[in-house]
Backbone as ProteinMPNN parsed JSONL, in Angstrom:
{"seq_chain_A": "MSSHATNSGDRRAAITDGAIRVIARDGVRALTHRAVDREAGIPQGSTSYHAKTRIALMELIVDALAARSKADAEGLADSLDTSFTPEGRFGVEELAALVAGLVEALTTRRDDMRARYALLLELDDEPRLRAKLTADSEVHALTRRITASALTRAGLPASEARVEELIALTDSLVFYRTAVDPTASPHTILAAYLRGTASAPAPGTPPAV", "coords_chain_A": {"N_chain_A": [[31.449, 10.812, -14.248], [31.693, 8.754, -11.403], [31.755, 5.133, -11.098], [30.737, 4.318, -8.68], [29.058, 6.447, -7.938], [27.246, 6.262, -10.025], [26.174, 3.694, -9.568], [25.039, 4.15, -7.076], [23.106, 6.038, -7.742], [21.528, 4.476, -9.45], [20.623, 2.56, -7.641], [19.104, 4.142, -5.892], [17.119, 4.953, -7.678], [15.925, 2.485, -8.2], [14.924, 1.925, -5.663], [13.108, 4.05, -5.356], [11.276, 3.542, -7.485], [10.385, 1.007, -6.719], [9.163, 1.628, -4.263], [7.091, 3.3, -5.098], [5.555, 1.457, -6.515], [4.772, -0.223, -4.418], [3.123, 1.5, -2.881], [1.177, 2.14, -4.818], [-0.029, -0.314, -5.245], [-0.654, -1.408, -2.686], [-1.161, 0.642, -0.896], [-0.316, 3.504, 1.225], [0.124, 2.799, 3.869], [1.31, 0.349, 3.735], [3.896, 0.841, 3.133], [7.089, 0.145, 3.861], [10.556, -0.077, 4.777], [11.549, -2.665, 4.471], [9.57, -3.799, 2.831], [9.964, -2.356, 0.486], [12.572, -3.113, -0.2], [12.068, -5.824, -0.848], [10.232, -5.509, -2.988], [11.749, -4.096, -4.87], [13.718, -5.888, -5.361], [16.238, -5.902, -4.159], [19.153, -6.102, -1.959], [18.412, -6.83, 1.492], [18.086, -4.116, 3.683], [19.062, -2.19, 2.01], [17.308, -0.096, 1.28], [17.03, 1.223, 3.737], [19.607, 2.191, 4.012], [19.754, 4.236, 2.12], [17.594, 5.82, 2.772], [16.986, 6.777, 5.786], [14.8, 7.006, 7.512], [11.189, 6.593, 7.618], [9.929, 8.91, 6.748], [12.003, 10.091, 5.309], [12.134, 8.253, 3.25], [9.626, 8.649, 2.069], [10.093, 11.223, 1.17], [11.977, 10.798, -0.86], [10.299, 9.543, -2.704], [8.329, 11.515, -3.187], [9.911, 13.582, -4.254], [10.772, 12.367, -6.609], [8.332, 11.987, -7.959], [7.564, 14.669, -8.236], [9.613, 15.604, -9.885], [9.102, 14.163, -12.194], [6.592, 15.173, -12.844], [7.3, 17.792, -13.429], [8.827, 17.354, -15.723], [6.781, 16.439, -17.363], [5.245, 18.793, -17.655], [7.112, 20.424, -18.947], [7.357, 18.941, -21.253], [4.827, 19.317, -22.38], [4.989, 22.038, -22.948], [7.031, 21.95, -24.87], [5.675, 20.512, -26.837], [3.741, 22.356, -27.593], [5.358, 24.291, -28.791], [6.578, 22.826, -30.757], [4.513, 21.913, -32.34], [3.34, 24.244, -33.153], [4.213, 27.551, -34.26], [6.262, 29.652, -32.143], [4.895, 32.069, -31.486], [2.584, 31.501, -32.656], [-0.913, 31.095, -33.382], [-3.556, 28.867, -32.429], [-6.36, 26.622, -32.626], [-9.287, 25.877, -30.556], [-9.853, 23.137, -30.683], [-7.367, 22.026, -31.304], [-5.905, 22.709, -29.013], [-7.378, 21.309, -27.092], [-6.84, 18.72, -27.963], [-4.086, 18.533, -27.491], [-3.945, 18.784, -24.675], [-5.539, 16.631, -23.946], [-3.935, 14.588, -24.901], [-1.838, 14.808, -23.08], [-3.155, 14.057, -20.7], [-3.745, 11.395, -21.334], [-1.165, 10.367, -21.615], [-0.15, 10.7, -19.017], [-1.771, 8.928, -17.594], [-0.891, 6.509, -18.461], [1.154, 6.026, -16.804], [0.29, 4.606, -14.437], [0.905, 3.661, -11.847], [2.469, 5.763, -10.803], [0.548, 7.825, -10.693], [-1.425, 6.766, -8.966], [0.103, 6.5, -6.637], [0.723, 9.173, -6.153], [-1.822, 10.338, -5.598], [-2.514, 8.871, -3.328], [-0.513, 9.678, -1.545], [-1.089, 12.391, -1.298], [-3.304, 12.333, 0.35], [-2.235, 11.152, 2.598], [-0.221, 12.793, 3.598], [-0.991, 14.943, 5.192], [-0.016, 15.733, 7.659], [2.511, 16.426, 7.083], [3.341, 19.053, 5.855], [5.414, 20.234, 4.356], [6.341, 18.279, 2.572], [3.929, 17.605, 1.323], [3.339, 19.945, -0.007], [4.93, 19.841, -2.253], [3.512, 18.381, -4.027], [1.27, 19.753, -4.648], [-0.682, 22.771, -5.261], [1.097, 24.556, -4.225], [3.578, 24.092, -5.184], [6.723, 24.217, -7.021], [6.428, 23.003, -9.475], [3.723, 23.387, -10.014], [3.63, 26.14, -10.346], [5.137, 26.408, -12.709], [3.437, 24.967, -14.41], [1.197, 26.629, -14.386], [2.187, 28.883, -15.792], [2.693, 27.785, -18.324], [0.134, 26.903, -19.031], [-1.298, 29.313, -19.079], [-0.021, 30.568, -21.239], [-0.72, 28.787, -23.291], [-3.544, 29.037, -23.355], [-3.768, 31.733, -24.083], [-2.583, 31.716, -26.635], [-4.438, 30.208, -27.921], [-6.409, 31.984, -28.176], [-8.113, 32.324, -26.04], [-9.605, 33.28, -22.868], [-7.228, 34.027, -20.356], [-7.111, 34.385, -17.624], [-6.135, 34.235, -14.132], [-7.987, 32.679, -12.787], [-9.169, 31.168, -14.857], [-6.968, 29.74, -15.756], [-6.375, 28.165, -13.491], [-8.728, 26.7, -13.395], [-8.573, 25.103, -15.747], [-6.29, 23.598, -15.191], [-7.194, 22.218, -12.921], [-9.321, 20.776, -14.034], [-7.942, 19.161, -15.836], [-6.362, 17.643, -14.051], [-8.407, 16.348, -12.702], [-9.451, 14.742, -14.722], [-7.284, 13.072, -15.167], [-7.258, 11.747, -12.703], [-9.77, 10.447, -12.855], [-9.445, 8.714, -15.027], [-7.405, 7.184, -13.986], [-8.398, 6.049, -11.581], [-11.042, 5.273, -11.982], [-12.16, 4.843, -14.709], [-10.251, 3.664, -17.107], [-10.551, 3.851, -19.814], [-11.901, 6.123, -20.486], [-12.513, 8.971, -22.519], [-10.783, 11.976, -22.679], [-10.907, 14.095, -24.464], [-13.364, 15.139, -25.549], [-14.6, 16.292, -23.307], [-12.705, 18.23, -22.54], [-12.643, 19.85, -24.857], [-15.281, 20.806, -24.879], [-15.301, 22.274, -22.499], [-13.337, 24.249, -23.069], [-14.444, 25.54, -25.302], [-16.631, 26.65, -24.041], [-15.435, 28.521, -22.342], [-14.765, 30.552, -24.016], [-16.866, 32.282, -24.38], [-17.983, 32.623, -21.922], [-18.457, 34.606, -18.943], [-15.783, 35.813, -16.875], [-14.902, 34.088, -13.846], [-16.464, 35.33, -10.925], [-17.282, 37.656, -12.061], [-19.722, 40.159, -11.95], [-23.197, 39.637, -12.7], [-24.733, 40.83, -15.722], [-26.895, 43.684, -15.809]], "CA_chain_A": [[30.801, 10.331, -13.025], [32.272, 7.497, -10.967], [30.841, 3.989, -11.109], [30.05, 4.285, -7.376], [27.954, 7.412, -7.996], [26.238, 5.712, -10.927], [25.504, 2.594, -8.878], [24.216, 4.735, -6.023], [21.941, 6.62, -8.394], [20.685, 3.371, -9.921], [19.98, 1.94, -6.476], [18.057, 5.064, -5.43], [16.019, 4.874, -8.646], [15.243, 1.213, -7.961], [14.18, 2.1, -4.415], [11.971, 4.935, -5.62], [10.286, 2.849, -8.31], [9.797, -0.049, -5.904], [8.287, 2.248, -3.269], [5.89, 3.754, -5.803], [4.731, 0.28, -6.8], [4.169, -0.676, -3.149], [2.015, 2.399, -2.546], [0.127, 2.021, -5.832], [-0.721, -1.608, -5.114], [-1.083, -1.77, -1.334], [-1.442, 1.809, -0.07], [0.821, 4.1, 1.926], [0.37, 2.104, 5.137], [2.149, -0.823, 3.468], [5.245, 1.29, 2.791], [8.151, -0.061, 4.848], [11.854, -0.294, 4.14], [11.654, -4.075, 4.106], [8.686, -4.038, 1.686], [10.593, -1.775, -0.701], [13.675, -4.015, -0.562], [11.504, -6.996, -1.532], [9.632, -5.102, -4.257], [12.795, -3.663, -5.799], [14.64, -6.987, -5.59], [17.571, -5.467, -3.733], [19.494, -6.705, -0.665], [17.766, -6.278, 2.677], [18.832, -3.026, 4.294], [19.459, -1.195, 1.012], [16.441, 1.074, 1.376], [17.387, 1.935, 4.964], [20.884, 2.874, 3.803], [19.523, 5.457, 1.337], [16.541, 6.619, 3.415], [17.077, 6.253, 7.151], [13.493, 7.002, 8.165], [10.048, 6.464, 6.703], [9.717, 10.22, 6.145], [13.038, 10.253, 4.288], [11.72, 7.416, 2.13], [8.545, 9.362, 1.399], [10.658, 12.367, 0.469], [12.52, 10.277, -2.11], [9.181, 9.289, -3.617], [7.717, 12.798, -3.553], [10.835, 14.3, -5.136], [10.745, 11.703, -7.916], [7.053, 12.305, -8.605], [7.599, 16.081, -8.605], [10.509, 15.743, -11.03], [8.404, 13.628, -13.37], [5.542, 16.137, -13.192], [7.967, 18.918, -14.085], [9.162, 16.91, -17.072], [5.524, 16.414, -18.116], [4.898, 20.176, -17.994], [8.055, 20.886, -19.957], [7.01, 18.235, -22.482], [3.676, 19.995, -22.973], [5.495, 23.286, -23.534], [7.742, 21.585, -26.102], [4.667, 20.129, -27.834], [3.145, 23.594, -28.103], [6.304, 24.98, -29.665], [6.88, 21.963, -31.894], [3.331, 21.822, -33.199], [2.97, 25.572, -33.629], [5.286, 28.523, -34.095], [6.226, 30.169, -30.775], [3.848, 33.068, -31.297], [1.461, 31.122, -33.508], [-2.221, 30.822, -32.785], [-4.171, 27.603, -32.799], [-7.754, 26.601, -32.233], [-9.728, 25.17, -29.356], [-9.732, 21.691, -30.878], [-5.953, 21.661, -31.208], [-5.512, 22.778, -27.609], [-8.027, 20.176, -26.423], [-6.124, 17.497, -28.342], [-2.794, 18.52, -26.798], [-4.154, 18.512, -23.248], [-6.021, 15.247, -23.859], [-2.755, 13.738, -25.058], [-1.121, 14.818, -21.806], [-3.924, 13.228, -19.769], [-3.571, 9.99, -21.697], [0.216, 9.991, -21.319], [-0.006, 10.585, -17.566], [-2.466, 7.757, -17.06], [-0.129, 5.292, -18.751], [1.988, 5.831, -15.613], [-0.769, 4.411, -13.449], [1.466, 3.557, -10.499], [2.833, 7.116, -10.368], [-0.648, 8.601, -10.374], [-2.039, 6.203, -7.754], [0.953, 6.858, -5.5], [0.572, 10.612, -5.907], [-3.098, 10.608, -4.928], [-2.456, 8.286, -1.981], [0.346, 10.518, -0.706], [-1.799, 13.646, -1.014], [-4.175, 12.093, 1.5], [-1.459, 10.681, 3.741], [0.79, 13.746, 4.055], [-1.575, 16.128, 5.842], [0.831, 16.119, 8.796], [3.843, 16.759, 6.555], [3.028, 20.081, 4.849], [6.549, 20.522, 3.47], [6.327, 17.287, 1.509], [2.668, 17.686, 0.592], [3.373, 21.117, -0.877], [5.607, 19.511, -3.505], [2.559, 17.689, -4.885], [0.051, 20.548, -4.719], [-0.602, 24.09, -5.901], [2.182, 25.338, -3.634], [4.853, 23.577, -5.664], [7.399, 24.812, -8.184], [5.844, 22.396, -10.665], [2.439, 24.025, -10.292], [3.93, 27.474, -10.877], [5.51, 26.205, -14.104], [2.234, 24.553, -15.13], [0.362, 27.83, -14.57], [2.744, 29.71, -16.864], [2.486, 27.101, -19.607], [-1.304, 26.901, -19.309], [-1.678, 30.679, -19.466], [0.476, 30.788, -22.593], [-1.515, 27.983, -24.221], [-4.866, 29.661, -23.494], [-3.605, 32.979, -24.843], [-2.311, 31.39, -28.029], [-5.679, 29.673, -28.491], [-7.375, 33.074, -28.224], [-9.067, 32.144, -24.952], [-9.263, 34.033, -21.653], [-6.131, 33.404, -19.61], [-7.052, 34.916, -16.268], [-5.662, 33.263, -13.155], [-9.08, 31.751, -12.483], [-9.319, 30.237, -15.98], [-5.797, 28.862, -15.741], [-6.542, 27.182, -12.414], [-9.831, 25.809, -13.782], [-8.109, 24.121, -16.721], [-5.382, 22.681, -14.485], [-8.019, 21.358, -12.066], [-10.058, 19.862, -14.904], [-6.976, 18.184, -16.341], [-6.021, 16.739, -12.962], [-9.597, 15.53, -12.431], [-9.54, 13.73, -15.775], [-6.235, 12.089, -14.882], [-7.739, 10.933, -11.584], [-10.885, 9.606, -13.295], [-8.903, 7.627, -15.851], [-6.552, 6.34, -13.146], [-9.099, 5.372, -10.491], [-12.412, 4.861, -12.29], [-12.351, 4.284, -16.04], [-9.049, 3.94, -17.9], [-10.876, 4.024, -21.235], [-12.625, 7.379, -20.688], [-11.834, 9.893, -23.436], [-10.817, 13.34, -22.131], [-10.922, 15.148, -25.484], [-14.682, 15.765, -25.672], [-14.816, 17.12, -22.123], [-11.809, 19.391, -22.618], [-13.077, 20.734, -25.944], [-16.514, 21.473, -24.457], [-14.926, 23.295, -21.515], [-12.605, 25.343, -23.713], [-15.402, 26.32, -26.108], [-17.458, 27.411, -23.114], [-14.713, 29.655, -21.764], [-14.62, 31.628, -25.0], [-17.965, 33.246, -24.265], [-18.457, 32.746, -20.545], [-17.798, 35.651, -18.152], [-14.776, 35.34, -15.93], [-15.436, 33.818, -12.503], [-16.502, 36.485, -10.063], [-17.817, 38.823, -12.753], [-21.131, 40.32, -11.597], [-24.097, 39.482, -13.838], [-25.184, 42.062, -16.384], [-28.236, 44.102, -15.38]], "C_chain_A": [[31.369, 8.967, -12.654], [31.244, 6.382, -11.006], [30.085, 3.891, -9.788], [28.851, 5.233, -7.385], [26.838, 6.889, -8.893], [25.459, 4.599, -10.246], [24.584, 3.11, -7.783], [22.947, 5.339, -6.609], [20.988, 5.558, -8.899], [19.937, 2.733, -8.759], [18.859, 2.84, -5.938], [16.859, 5.037, -6.377], [15.226, 3.588, -8.452], [14.397, 1.281, -6.698], [12.931, 2.948, -4.648], [10.886, 4.221, -6.407], [9.609, 1.729, -7.526], [8.813, 0.505, -4.886], [6.989, 2.728, -3.907], [4.974, 2.57, -6.103], [4.049, -0.25, -5.538], [2.955, 0.188, -2.806], [0.859, 2.217, -3.524], [-0.691, 0.749, -5.647], [-1.371, -1.791, -3.75], [-1.405, -0.586, -0.428], [-0.231, 2.272, 0.717], [1.137, 3.348, 3.209], [1.253, 0.867, 4.949], [3.602, -0.45, 3.187], [6.187, 1.095, 3.974], [9.459, -0.259, 4.087], [11.989, -1.74, 3.652], [10.793, -4.388, 2.879], [9.297, -3.494, 0.395], [11.775, -2.626, -1.147], [13.148, -5.211, -1.353], [10.982, -6.611, -2.915], [10.685, -4.759, -5.298], [13.785, -4.781, -6.115], [16.073, -6.647, -5.244], [17.873, -6.052, -2.353], [18.786, -6.017, 0.499], [18.676, -5.242, 3.336], [19.23, -1.935, 3.316], [18.619, 0.071, 1.117], [16.777, 1.894, 2.612], [18.689, 2.705, 4.812], [20.668, 4.207, 3.09], [18.469, 6.368, 1.952], [16.381, 6.094, 4.838], [15.722, 6.091, 7.821], [12.388, 6.858, 7.124], [9.766, 7.8, 6.018], [10.761, 10.487, 5.062], [12.706, 9.432, 3.045], [10.591, 8.094, 1.343], [9.081, 10.56, 0.612], [11.307, 11.945, -0.847], [11.415, 10.107, -3.149], [8.592, 10.603, -4.115], [8.614, 13.563, -4.513], [10.841, 13.687, -6.534], [9.458, 12.033, -8.663], [7.018, 13.764, -9.06], [8.479, 16.297, -9.835], [9.843, 15.235, -12.307], [7.286, 14.564, -13.809], [6.127, 17.358, -13.892], [8.331, 18.56, -15.514], [7.921, 16.842, -17.95], [5.133, 17.814, -18.573], [5.821, 20.709, -19.082], [7.797, 20.199, -21.3], [5.822, 18.864, -23.176], [4.113, 21.297, -23.626], [6.229, 23.013, -24.84], [6.756, 21.218, -27.206], [4.013, 21.358, -28.445], [4.069, 24.265, -29.108], [6.68, 24.156, -30.888], [5.73, 21.938, -32.888], [2.974, 23.15, -33.841], [4.157, 26.499, -33.459], [5.16, 29.167, -32.724], [5.136, 31.204, -30.527], [2.565, 32.689, -32.051], [0.195, 30.838, -32.737], [-2.68, 29.448, -33.224], [-5.569, 27.587, -32.213], [-8.028, 25.805, -30.977], [-9.52, 23.662, -29.504], [-8.283, 21.233, -30.761], [-5.478, 21.683, -29.76], [-6.117, 21.613, -26.83], [-7.277, 18.878, -26.718], [-4.782, 17.4, -27.615], [-2.962, 18.158, -25.323], [-4.664, 17.08, -23.051], [-4.869, 14.27, -24.012], [-1.932, 13.673, -23.787], [-1.826, 13.938, -20.786], [-3.685, 11.751, -20.057], [-2.152, 9.512, -21.387], [0.419, 9.791, -19.811], [-0.63, 9.302, -17.043], [-1.844, 6.447, -17.53], [0.832, 4.988, -17.597], [1.063, 5.67, -14.405], [-0.218, 4.35, -12.031], [1.857, 4.924, -9.955], [1.605, 7.883, -9.903], [-1.319, 8.08, -9.101], [-1.218, 6.555, -6.52], [0.792, 8.329, -5.15], [-0.716, 10.903, -5.14], [-3.108, 10.034, -3.518], [-1.626, 9.158, -1.051], [-0.317, 11.848, -0.381], [-2.693, 13.5, 0.21], [-3.374, 11.786, 2.756], [-0.614, 11.78, 4.377], [0.217, 15.02, 4.675], [-0.704, 16.636, 6.988], [2.257, 16.453, 8.381], [3.686, 17.824, 5.468], [4.178, 20.378, 3.899], [6.58, 19.548, 2.299], [5.066, 17.407, 0.661], [2.679, 18.848, -0.397], [4.018, 20.816, -2.223], [4.674, 18.833, -4.504], [1.304, 18.517, -5.139], [0.314, 21.89, -5.402], [0.49, 24.966, -5.314], [3.545, 25.002, -4.236], [5.428, 24.397, -6.817], [6.796, 24.28, -9.48], [4.536, 23.085, -11.031], [2.648, 25.435, -10.857], [4.312, 27.392, -12.352], [4.29, 25.843, -14.938], [1.31, 25.739, -15.371], [0.868, 28.673, -15.719], [2.494, 29.081, -18.233], [1.012, 27.125, -20.0], [-1.772, 28.276, -19.748], [-1.229, 30.977, -20.886], [-0.369, 30.038, -23.614], [-2.897, 28.594, -24.433], [-4.784, 30.933, -24.331], [-3.423, 32.688, -26.321], [-3.521, 30.766, -28.722], [-6.763, 30.744, -28.557], [-8.437, 32.988, -27.154], [-8.657, 32.965, -23.741], [-8.22, 33.289, -20.837], [-5.978, 34.036, -18.239], [-6.559, 33.825, -15.324], [-6.733, 32.223, -12.854], [-9.252, 30.722, -13.594], [-8.154, 29.25, -16.038], [-5.97, 27.77, -14.689], [-7.676, 26.211, -12.736], [-9.341, 24.72, -14.728], [-7.153, 23.121, -16.08], [-6.19, 21.703, -13.627], [-8.796, 20.344, -12.899], [-9.133, 18.765, -15.432], [-6.629, 17.162, -15.266], [-7.195, 15.815, -12.635], [-9.743, 14.418, -13.47], [-8.467, 12.653, -15.596], [-6.692, 11.162, -13.753], [-8.824, 9.966, -12.05], [-10.371, 8.428, -14.116], [-8.045, 6.668, -15.015], [-7.371, 5.468, -12.207], [-10.449, 4.791, -10.875], [-12.509, 4.146, -13.632], [-11.159, 4.612, -16.928], [-9.319, 4.146, -19.378], [-11.582, 5.349, -21.516], [-11.816, 8.326, -21.573], [-11.923, 11.317, -22.903], [-11.058, 14.416, -23.18], [-12.251, 15.879, -25.539], [-14.947, 16.717, -24.507], [-13.969, 18.381, -22.183], [-12.255, 20.363, -23.699], [-14.337, 21.495, -25.551], [-16.206, 22.57, -23.443], [-14.276, 24.497, -22.195], [-13.522, 26.182, -24.597], [-16.262, 27.188, -25.2], [-16.749, 28.621, -22.55], [-14.607, 30.829, -22.726], [-15.69, 32.694, -24.834], [-18.433, 33.468, -22.834], [-17.762, 33.903, -19.842], [-16.782, 35.047, -17.213], [-15.4, 35.071, -14.581], [-15.375, 35.067, -11.641], [-17.042, 37.738, -10.734], [-19.295, 38.964, -12.402], [-22.003, 40.199, -12.83], [-24.512, 40.82, -14.408], [-26.601, 42.381, -15.922], [-28.866, 44.943, -16.474]], "O_chain_A": [[31.51, 8.107, -13.523], [30.038, 6.622, -10.954], [28.939, 3.442, -9.757], [27.769, 4.886, -6.91], [25.655, 7.038, -8.588], [24.232, 4.555, -10.329], [23.491, 2.584, -7.578], [21.857, 5.181, -6.059], [19.772, 5.713, -8.791], [18.757, 2.404, -8.877], [17.79, 2.351, -5.572], [15.713, 5.091, -5.931], [13.997, 3.595, -8.531], [13.284, 0.758, -6.663], [11.839, 2.605, -4.195], [9.71, 4.281, -6.046], [8.401, 1.523, -7.651], [7.75, -0.076, -4.667], [5.914, 2.581, -3.325], [3.755, 2.672, -5.959], [2.894, -0.674, -5.579], [1.888, -0.333, -2.48], [-0.301, 2.147, -3.116], [-1.902, 0.743, -5.867], [-2.501, -2.27, -3.656], [-1.873, -0.781, 0.693], [0.75, 1.544, 0.864], [2.301, 3.264, 3.602], [1.873, 0.395, 5.903], [4.446, -1.33, 3.02], [6.087, 1.805, 4.975], [9.456, -0.571, 2.896], [12.484, -1.992, 2.554], [11.211, -5.137, 1.995], [9.159, -4.104, -0.665], [11.964, -2.841, -2.344], [13.701, -5.571, -2.392], [11.253, -7.299, -3.899], [10.535, -5.092, -6.474], [14.599, -4.648, -7.029], [17.007, -7.047, -5.94], [16.952, -6.458, -1.645], [18.586, -4.802, 0.5], [19.872, -5.468, 3.519], [19.685, -0.868, 3.729], [19.148, 1.181, 1.051], [16.808, 3.124, 2.552], [18.857, 3.763, 5.419], [21.322, 5.198, 3.416], [18.456, 7.568, 1.679], [15.716, 5.083, 5.062], [15.512, 5.161, 8.6], [12.618, 6.983, 5.921], [9.405, 7.828, 4.841], [10.439, 11.046, 4.014], [12.965, 9.864, 1.922], [10.601, 8.11, 0.112], [8.59, 10.872, -0.473], [11.199, 12.658, -1.845], [11.572, 10.476, -4.313], [8.383, 10.784, -5.314], [8.127, 14.135, -5.489], [10.908, 14.408, -7.529], [9.486, 12.324, -9.859], [6.507, 14.068, -10.138], [8.134, 17.079, -10.72], [10.01, 15.822, -13.376], [7.051, 14.735, -15.005], [5.533, 17.894, -14.827], [8.162, 19.375, -16.421], [7.984, 17.147, -19.141], [4.74, 18.014, -19.722], [5.373, 21.364, -20.023], [7.992, 20.799, -22.357], [5.787, 18.947, -24.404], [3.666, 21.627, -24.725], [6.072, 23.755, -25.809], [6.963, 21.563, -28.369], [3.759, 21.408, -29.648], [3.623, 24.749, -30.148], [7.053, 24.702, -31.926], [5.931, 21.939, -34.102], [2.386, 23.195, -34.922], [5.015, 26.263, -32.608], [4.056, 29.228, -32.182], [4.519, 31.207, -29.462], [1.598, 33.449, -32.08], [0.229, 30.398, -31.588], [-2.251, 28.932, -34.256], [-5.92, 28.441, -31.398], [-7.147, 25.156, -30.413], [-9.068, 22.995, -28.574], [-8.003, 20.18, -30.189], [-4.743, 20.796, -29.326], [-5.443, 21.0, -26.002], [-7.101, 18.04, -25.834], [-4.386, 16.32, -27.176], [-2.22, 17.334, -24.787], [-4.268, 16.401, -22.104], [-4.826, 13.242, -23.336], [-1.39, 12.623, -23.443], [-1.181, 13.16, -20.083], [-3.454, 10.957, -19.145], [-1.962, 8.378, -20.947], [1.072, 8.839, -19.384], [-0.079, 8.659, -16.149], [-2.225, 5.38, -17.05], [1.271, 3.851, -17.426], [1.062, 6.488, -13.484], [-0.805, 4.923, -11.113], [1.612, 5.222, -8.786], [1.621, 8.516, -8.847], [-1.735, 8.869, -8.253], [-1.779, 6.874, -5.471], [0.733, 8.686, -3.973], [-0.7, 11.629, -4.146], [-3.656, 10.652, -2.605], [-1.995, 9.357, 0.107], [-0.121, 12.38, 0.712], [-2.823, 14.428, 1.008], [-3.796, 12.128, 3.86], [-0.318, 11.714, 5.57], [0.876, 16.06, 4.679], [-0.663, 17.837, 7.254], [3.109, 16.73, 9.226], [3.876, 17.532, 4.288], [3.942, 20.739, 2.746], [6.819, 19.951, 1.16], [5.123, 17.321, -0.566], [2.107, 18.757, -1.483], [3.697, 21.457, -3.224], [5.0, 18.721, -5.686], [0.369, 18.036, -5.779], [1.355, 22.116, -6.018], [0.779, 26.029, -5.864], [4.557, 25.574, -3.831], [4.726, 25.155, -7.486], [6.668, 25.012, -10.461], [4.266, 23.339, -12.205], [1.915, 25.863, -11.749], [3.865, 28.209, -13.157], [4.121, 26.35, -16.047], [0.705, 25.848, -16.438], [0.078, 29.136, -16.542], [2.127, 29.771, -19.184], [0.68, 27.341, -21.165], [-2.558, 28.395, -20.688], [-1.978, 31.576, -21.659], [-0.698, 30.575, -24.671], [-3.373, 28.665, -25.566], [-5.635, 31.176, -25.186], [-4.038, 33.338, -27.166], [-3.623, 30.788, -29.949], [-7.897, 30.462, -28.943], [-9.538, 33.513, -27.323], [-7.484, 33.311, -23.599], [-8.312, 32.076, -20.647], [-4.864, 34.206, -17.745], [-6.564, 32.643, -15.668], [-6.435, 31.041, -12.687], [-9.457, 29.54, -13.318], [-8.341, 28.07, -16.335], [-5.739, 26.592, -14.963], [-7.599, 25.031, -12.391], [-9.654, 23.545, -14.538], [-7.199, 21.93, -16.389], [-5.905, 20.505, -13.608], [-8.915, 19.181, -12.512], [-9.501, 17.591, -15.467], [-6.604, 15.96, -15.529], [-6.999, 14.64, -12.326], [-10.114, 13.292, -13.138], [-8.713, 11.472, -15.842], [-6.532, 9.945, -13.836], [-8.803, 8.791, -11.682], [-10.801, 7.29, -13.928], [-7.974, 5.476, -15.314], [-7.081, 4.282, -12.049], [-10.961, 3.912, -10.182], [-12.895, 2.978, -13.69], [-11.065, 5.724, -17.448], [-8.431, 4.566, -20.121], [-11.838, 5.668, -22.677], [-10.605, 8.471, -21.407], [-13.026, 11.824, -22.693], [-11.385, 15.548, -22.825], [-12.277, 17.109, -25.572], [-15.459, 17.818, -24.703], [-14.459, 19.476, -21.907], [-12.246, 21.575, -23.482], [-14.463, 22.684, -25.844], [-16.772, 23.661, -23.51], [-14.638, 25.64, -21.915], [-13.393, 27.405, -24.637], [-16.587, 28.325, -25.544], [-17.382, 29.647, -22.299], [-14.385, 31.965, -22.308], [-15.454, 33.87, -25.113], [-19.194, 34.397, -22.564], [-16.589, 34.164, -20.111], [-16.912, 33.893, -16.803], [-16.344, 35.762, -14.198], [-14.368, 35.775, -11.623], [-17.241, 38.762, -10.081], [-20.052, 38.003, -12.535], [-21.592, 40.618, -13.911], [-24.631, 41.813, -13.69], [-27.405, 41.482, -15.673], [-29.999, 45.402, -16.325]]}, "name": "protein", "num_of_chains": 1, "seq": "MSSHATNSGDRRAAITDGAIRVIARDGVRALTHRAVDREAGIPQGSTSYHAKTRIALMELIVDALAARSKADAEGLADSLDTSFTPEGRFGVEELAALVAGLVEALTTRRDDMRARYALLLELDDEPRLRAKLTADSEVHALTRRITASALTRAGLPASEARVEELIALTDSLVFYRTAVDPTASPHTILAAYLRGTASAPAPGTPPAV"}
């Protein structure tokens, strides 16, 4: 790879990280090319060179956040295979601990999480970009597959509804730790939910008569 390509990639990374910090601290409305230049400590006009418009700048941010989320999902899959044999079973407590570890790891990247939630609210008029951060994304499809595998290996129901419930609960815990209480422990909540799914009927199942 040429030094020019490397420098260009480094500059784009600096722009992305600076933009995320601006949003996390001051909100999406504060996101301007000039603000990102100042935050990233780069020459004025650098952000405009790499992202001509504000939407192009947002796309840089969204793509970076999506790529990091994909890496998080792949890391969870690696943890499952590292901690247990590929077809091996494990218990509810072990699964709760793994997911809780993911929640805690995500919330150490507080700026990423705050920027993600702010953009979800801001991008209603940009469905193509918003989809990359929601259930319509490639990342979410990967997360569903990994979650279904984890539930199955823990001997728990892995219906589509249960998979989506666990993903939603995990995301809610990340939000709570990011926006409300960074010291909240997710393990107890996750373990209680997972134990409950072992005996609870699937969503939509009619009550026994």
